[in-house]
C-alpha positions in Angstrom: 265.4 110.2 169.9 267.3 113.5 169.9 269.6 114.4 172.7 267.6 117.5 173.4 264.6 115.3 174.1 266.4 113.5 176.9 265.4 115.4 180.1 268.3 117.0 182.0 271.8 115.4 182.0 273.5 118.4 180.2 277.0 117.6 181.6 276.7 114.0 180.6 275.5 114.8 177.1 278.5 117.2 176.7 280.9 114.5 177.9 279.6 112.1 175.3 279.6 114.6 172.5 283.2 115.7 173.4 284.3 112.0 173.2 282.7 111.7 169.8 284.3 114.9 168.5 287.7 113.8 169.7 287.1 110.3 168.3 287.6 108.9 171.8 284.3 107.1 172.1 284.8 103.4 173.0 283.1 100.4 171.3 281.9 99.3 174.7 280.3 101.9 177.1 278.7 101.5 180.5 276.0 104.0 181.4 275.6 103.5 185.2 273.5 105.1 187.9 270.5 104.7 190.1 267.1 103.5 189.0 264.8 106.2 187.8 267.1 108.2 185.6 267.0 108.8 181.8 270.0 106.6 181.2 268.2 104.3 178.7 266.8 107.2 176.8 270.3 108.8 176.7 271.8 105.6 175.3 269.3 105.6 172.4 269.9 109.3 171.7 273.6 108.8 171.8 273.4 105.9 169.4 271.3 107.9 167.1 273.9 110.7 167.1 276.6 108.2 166.1 274.4 106.8 163.3 273.3 110.2 162.0 274.4 111.1 158.5 274.4 114.8 159.1 275.1 115.4 162.8 275.3 118.9 164.2 277.7 119.9 166.9 275.2 119.3 169.7 272.6 116.9 168.3 271.5 114.6 165.5 269.9 116.2 162.5 266.6 114.4 163.0 266.0 114.4 159.2 268.3 111.8 157.6 267.2 108.2 157.0 269.1 106.9 160.0 267.4 109.5 162.3 264.0 108.7 160.9 264.6 104.9 161.4 265.8 105.5 165.0 262.6 107.5 165.7 260.6 104.4 164.8 263.1 102.0 166.3 263.5 100.5 162.8 267.2 101.2 162.2 268.3 97.8 160.9 271.5 97.7 163.0 269.9 98.7 166.3 269.5 95.7 168.6 268.1 95.7 172.2 268.8 93.2 174.9 266.9 93.1 178.2 265.8 90.9 181.1 262.9 88.6 180.4 261.2 85.5 181.9 259.8 82.4 180.2 256.1 82.6 179.2 253.6 80.1 177.9 254.3 79.2 174.2 257.9 80.4 174.3 260.5 78.2 172.4 263.0 76.1 174.4 265.9 78.3 173.2 264.5 81.6 174.2 266.0 85.1 173.5 265.0 88.7 173.1 263.8 88.2 169.5 260.7 86.5 170.9 259.8 89.6 172.8 260.9 92.2 170.1 257.4 93.3 169.2 256.3 93.9 172.8 259.6 95.6 173.6 259.4 98.1 170.8 255.8 98.9 171.6 256.7 99.3 175.3 259.7 101.7 174.8 257.8 103.6 172.1 255.1 104.4 174.7 257.5 105.1 177.6 261.3 105.6 177.0 261.7 106.1 180.8 260.8 103.1 182.9 261.6 100.8 185.7 262.2 97.1 185.2 258.9 96.4 187.0 257.1 98.3 184.3 258.5 96.1 181.6 257.9 92.9 183.5 254.3 93.9 184.1 253.9 94.5 180.4 254.9 90.8 179.9 252.8 89.7 182.9 255.8 88.0 184.4 256.4 90.3 187.5 256.3 87.3 189.8 258.9 85.4 187.9 262.7 85.6 188.0 263.9 87.7 185.1 267.3 87.2 183.6 269.4 87.5 180.4 270.3 84.0 179.4 273.1 82.3 177.5 270.8 82.0 174.4 270.4 85.8 174.4 274.2 86.2 174.7 274.6 84.0 171.6 272.0 86.2 169.8 274.0 89.4 170.6 277.2 87.9 169.3 275.5 86.7 166.1 273.9 90.2 165.5 277.3 91.9 165.9 279.1 89.5 163.5 276.7 90.1 160.7 277.4 92.7 158.0 275.9 96.1 158.6 272.6 96.5 156.8 272.7 100.3 157.0 276.3 100.8 156.1 276.8 102.5 159.4 277.5 101.4 163.0 275.9 98.3 164.5 274.5 98.8 168.0 273.5 96.7 170.9 271.9 98.5 173.8 271.8 96.1 176.8 269.4 97.2 179.5 270.4 96.0 183.0 273.4 93.7 182.2 273.4 92.8 186.0 270.7 90.4 185.0 273.1 88.4 182.8 273.3 84.8 183.8 276.9 84.0 184.7 277.3 81.8 181.7 275.9 84.6 179.5 278.4 87.1 181.0 281.3 84.8 180.3 280.1 84.3 176.8 280.1 88.0 176.1 283.6 88.8 177.4 285.4 88.2 174.1 282.9 90.3 172.2 283.3 93.1 174.6 287.1 92.9 174.3 287.3 92.3 170.5 284.1 93.4 168.8 283.5 93.1 165.1 284.1 96.2 163.0 281.8 99.2 163.6 280.1 97.6 166.6 279.1 99.6 169.6 277.7 98.0 172.8 276.1 100.2 175.4 275.4 98.7 178.8 272.7 100.5 180.9 273.2 99.4 184.5 271.6 100.3 187.8 273.8 98.0 189.9 277.2 97.9 188.2 278.8 96.3 191.3 276.9 93.1 190.3 278.7 92.9 187.0 281.8 90.9 186.5 284.9 93.1 187.0 286.1 91.7 183.7 283.1 93.2 182.0 283.3 96.7 183.6 287.0 96.9 182.9 286.4 96.6 179.2 283.9 99.5 179.1 284.2 103.3 179.0 282.1 104.4 181.9 279.8 107.4 182.3 277.9 108.0 185.5 274.2 109.0 185.2 273.2 110.9 188.3 269.7 111.3 189.8 267.8 114.2 188.1 267.0 117.4 189.9 263.4 118.0 191.0 263.3 121.0 188.6 264.3 118.7 185.7 261.6 116.2 186.7 258.9 118.9 186.9 259.9 120.4 183.6 259.7 117.0 181.9 256.3 116.2 183.4 254.9 119.5 182.4 256.2 118.9 178.8 254.2 115.7 178.9 250.9 117.6 179.6 250.8 117.7 183.4 249.8 120.9 185.2 252.4 122.7 187.2 250.8 121.7 190.5 250.5 118.0 189.5 254.0 117.9 188.2 255.4 119.6 191.3 253.6 117.1 193.5 254.8 114.1 191.6 258.4 115.4 191.6 258.3 116.0 195.3 257.0 112.6 196.2 259.3 110.8 193.8 262.4 112.1 195.5 264.7 112.5 192.4 263.3 109.4 190.6 262.0 110.5 187.2 260.4 107.2 186.4 258.6 107.1 189.7 257.4 110.6 189.2 255.9 109.6 185.9 254.3 106.5 187.5 252.8 108.6 190.3 251.4 111.1 187.8 249.9 108.2 185.7 248.7 106.0 188.6 248.4 108.0 191.9 245.9 105.3 193.2 248.8 102.8 193.3 250.9 105.1 195.5 247.9 105.8 197.7 247.7 102.0 198.2 251.4 102.0 199.2 250.7 104.8 201.6 247.8 102.9 203.1 250.0 99.9 203.5 252.7 101.9 205.3 250.1 103.7 207.5 248.5 100.4 208.6 251.9 98.8 209.1 253.3 101.5 211.3 250.2 101.7 213.4 250.3 97.9 213.9 254.0 98.0 214.7 253.8 100.9 217.2 250.8 99.4 219.0 252.4 95.9 218.8 249.0 94.5 217.6 250.0 91.1 216.2 246.6 90.8 214.4 247.1 94.1 212.6 250.7 93.2 211.7 249.8 90.0 210.1 246.9 91.6 208.3 249.5 94.0 206.7 251.8 91.0 205.9 249.1 89.2 204.1 248.1 92.3 202.1 251.7 93.1 201.2 252.4 89.5 200.2 249.6 89.6 197.7 251.5 92.1 195.6 253.8 90.8 192.9 257.5 90.8 193.7 258.4 93.9 191.7 255.5 95.8 193.3 256.7 94.7 196.7 260.1 96.2 196.0 258.6 99.3 194.7 256.4 99.7 197.8 259.4 99.1 200.1 261.3 101.9 198.2 258.3 104.1 198.8 258.4 103.2 202.5 262.1 104.2 202.6 261.3 107.5 201.0 258.5 108.1 203.6 260.9 107.3 206.4 263.7 109.5 205.1 261.3 112.5 204.5 259.8 112.1 208.0 263.1 111.9 209.8 264.6 114.8 207.9 261.6 117.0 208.5 261.4 116.0 212.1 265.0 116.9 212.8 264.4 120.3 211.3 261.1 120.9 213.1 259.3 121.2 209.8 255.7 120.3 209.1 255.3 117.5 206.5 252.9 118.2 203.7 253.2 114.9 201.8 250.6 114.8 198.9 250.0 111.1 199.2 249.5 111.0 203.0 247.4 114.1 202.9 244.8 112.0 201.2 245.0 109.5 204.1 244.5 109.8 207.8 248.1 109.2 208.6 250.0 112.2 210.1 253.6 112.0 209.2 254.4 114.7 211.8 253.3 112.3 214.5 255.3 109.5 212.9 258.4 111.7 212.7 258.2 112.5 216.4 259.2 108.9 217.3 262.2 108.9 214.9 265.7 109.7 215.9 269.2 109.0 214.5 269.5 105.5 216.0 266.2 104.0 215.2 265.8 105.8 211.8 269.1 104.3 210.6 268.2 100.9 211.9 264.8 101.1 210.3 266.3 102.0 206.9 268.7 99.0 207.2 265.7 96.7 207.8 263.9 98.0 204.7 267.0 97.8 202.5 267.5 94.2 203.7 263.9 93.3 202.9 264.4 94.6 199.4 267.6 92.6 199.1 266.0 89.4 200.4 262.9 89.7 198.2 265.1 90.3 195.2 266.8 87.0 196.0 263.4 85.3 195.9 262.9 85.1 199.7 259.5 84.4 201.1 257.7 87.8 201.5 255.6 86.7 204.4 258.6 85.6 206.4 260.7 88.7 205.4 258.0 91.2 206.3 257.0 89.4 209.5 260.6 89.6 210.7 260.8 93.3 209.6 257.5 94.0 211.4 258.7 92.8 214.8 262.0 94.7 214.4 260.0 97.8 213.6 257.8 97.2 216.6 260.8 97.4 218.9 262.5 100.3 216.9 259.5 102.6 217.1 259.5 102.4 220.9 263.3 102.7 221.2 264.3 105.8 223.1 267.0 108.1 221.8 270.3 107.6 223.7 
């Protein structure tokens, strides 16, 4: 992948190129930022630039053998590491080699993705994903081997926050003292969950959320009309991956919108039957979809509150297809209950991420919402 093919991130690309030109690029780098950015794609394009035999000032040549191998993800010294979960037929000592074919197929189809998209590909969205100690041993082994290409050896580790503690500890020495010509790029969405001893060994670059204009341009370059791209970009709220998902599967987000609509109506009217009907329906989703739906609920609440404070009408493309009027919902929101409601949703995501029982979590959240929606502004 060429750097020019990575959407947006012009300042970040310049920073990386400057570090290469000044020979200040570290053997261990941490690309960190929120979910929904092009950070993983940037890591691949950056690695390709470092491996390119005839790099230009601003990008790889795209024509040398290394670039052609990167294009097919067949560069012999490019290794990926990522979260996974055990599936039927997997060996006892399981690592990313077992999933290599599926992974290459997946990132070839969509270099921008959420973890949920990958886990759904494996059909393990309801299982606990991690990067285990066997995978850490595989990484170390790959980096100690002689370079097949004669160039740099790369490991791109997607979401190192999913490293099991024993795996994190096993990698520390490799991060501190890698073998010759080894480059490790960690792509993290929650760097605060990493061991401080890991982050301290890495050169860090922050990857910010993309602008709506960058998202719209990228979607249009992928064949969407200007109207469809603009709609998806507006709904996704600076999440490029979510914008792609909305564009590809709008029915899924209409389902999330219906869930939110039914939930808020049940909470506002304090109808226990309706609340538990929502809880049952929400709980039938897989865990990653539950978190994705909750993030969509957060976006809905933020949009509604912001528009309500400004006295603006809300033309949300998802809810326009439903019978739920966000203007009416916004009228019951104020600074106090909106902030408390966001805290409830964030806590629900946190608890579900820690394998909490979705029915209990959403039941508790529902009764809190029922009180919050009727709370008067002080």
